[in-house]
N, C-alpha and C positions, 0 to 999 in steps of 0.2 A: 479433358476430365471435368472441368468446371461446367461445361454445357450439359454433360450427361447427368450431373447431379446438382444442377443449378437450383432447382426448387428446394431440395433438402438443405443445401448450403445457405441459401437465403433464409429458409425457415429457421435454421440453427442460429444464424446471426440475429434475426429478429427475436428468436427465442431467448437469446442472451439479454436483450433489453427487458423482455417480460420476466425472465428469471431474476434479473436485477431488481426490478420493481417488486416482484413477489418476495424475494428474500429480504430486501430492505424493509418493506412493510412488516413482514413477519418478525424480523429481528427487533425493530423498534417497538412494535406492539407488545411482543412477548417479553422482551428484556427491559424495556424502559417504562412501559405502562402496565406490566403484569397481567396482560390479557392472556387467558388460558391458551395453550398451544393450539387446540383445535379451532377455537374461534379466530385466533390470529391467522391461522392457516386459511380459513374460509375467506376472510377479508383480503388477505394478501394474494391469494390465488385469483380472486375475482379481478383485482387490479391488473394482474399480469394477463389474464384472459382478454380483457377489453383492449389493452395495449396491443397484444399480439394480433387480434382480429383486425384492428385498424391498419396496422403496418403490413400484415400479410395481404389484406385486400388491396391496398394501394400499391405496394412495391413488389410483391412476390407473385401471387396467383392472378392478380389484376382482373378479378371477377367483380364487376360492379352491378350485375343484374341480380334480382331477387335477394337484395341485401338483407332484408329482415329474416328470410328463410336461412340464408347463409349464417347470419349472426346467431340465430336460434340453435342451429346445429353445431356451430363452433362453440357456443357457450355450453351447450349440453355435453359435448365432448370434453370441454374444460372441466365441467362438473364431475364427469366420470374420472378425469385425472385427479381432481381434488379429492374425490372419495378414495381413490387408490392411495393418494398421498396421506390422507387421514388414517386409512387402515395401516399404512406403514408406520405413521406416528404412534398410533395406538399400540401396535405390537411392540415396536422397539423402544418407544419412550415410556409409555405407561406400564407395559408388562415387563419389558427387559431392563427398564430403568437406564437406558442410554440417553445422553444429552439430546434434547429436542432439536437444537440447532444443527448438530452433526447429523442427526437422522434426516432432517429436512434437506441438507446438502446431498446426502446419498440417495434420497428418493427422487430427486429432480431428473437425472438421466433416464431412469426407468419410465417415468411419466411422459417425458418429452418424446421418446421414440414411439410410444403407443399413440400419443396424440397426433404426431405427424402422419402416421399411417391412416388413422381414422379421418383426420381433416382433409387429407389429399383425396381420399376415396369418397367422402361424404360432403363436407362443407364446401369444398372448392371444385367439385365435379362439374362437368358440363350438364346443363339442364336441357 
């Protein structure tokens, strides 16, 4: 079973490190430095994207050609995920008045699944 889903499992494990960086940055920026939720989210997501690209490139998909193109597509897909995350934050935090930290936690799985599918098909495809 591991071999069949190896890429997704490694993506998920790597994703945990990215999510950890993303969430920690978001939490510190928003709760300790009073950075507005959307700005904190932009900064924190960017940190997670960069971490995940490096680790997925080296340990998961092992694609070392066309690194600039791969990074651009990976980062673009990450931005799409960030926009989705921001939309979720706007809707549930700003409009529904739910806690921003809880909204952030619940938005992560949705974004991760969408990004895995897009990154596998676009960023780490064979050229």
